[in-house]
N, C-alpha and C positions, 0 to 999 in steps of 0.2 A: 934417203927419206924412210923413216920407219913407219910401217903400216900397222894399225891396231885392228885386231878382229873382234869386234864386239858382237855379242849375240843380240838377236832382236829384242829379247826381254830386257837386256841392259840398256839398249837405246831407248826403249819405252819408259823405263824407270828414270833415266836421265831427263827425258823430255818432261816427265810429270813433275820433276823437281824445279824446272824452269819457272821464272816469274811469268805471269800472263802475257806481258808485252814481249818477252823473249819467244814465248810460243807462237804469238801472232806473227812475229818476224820470220820464224821458221816456216810457218804455214805458207807465207807468201813465197818464200824460196824453194819450198818442197817440190812443186811441179818440175822446176828446172833441175834440181838435184836428182830427181827420179827420171829425168829425161822424158817427161810427158809432153807431147806436142800441144801447142795452143789450140789447135783445131780440136783435139780430143777434149781439152778443158772446156771449150765452148759447147761441145756437144753434150758434155755432163751437165753443164749449167742449164741447158735447154731441157734435158730430160728430168731435172729436178721438179719442174712443173707437173709432170705426169704422176708424181708421188704425193702431191699436196693432199689428196683425199684421205690419206692415211694419218695426217696430222689431226687426230681427234682424241678424246678422252678414252673411248672404248678400245682403241687399238694401241694406247700407250703401253700396255703391258708388254708389247713386243719390242719396244725401244731399246731394251737392254740386251737383246739377244745378240 
């Protein structure tokens, strides 16, 4: 089996070229591919609520950092 050594930038460029539906499918599979535990994902989801106060127009300038 031949392995390919893609750079992170090449992977990012490839993903950007995907159709939105294919990007969504990748997003669903990504935690398993990255070997992220279900418990960790659940904790991240819970933590999202802590950052809701930053979802406002005044702080939107920081969204692209």
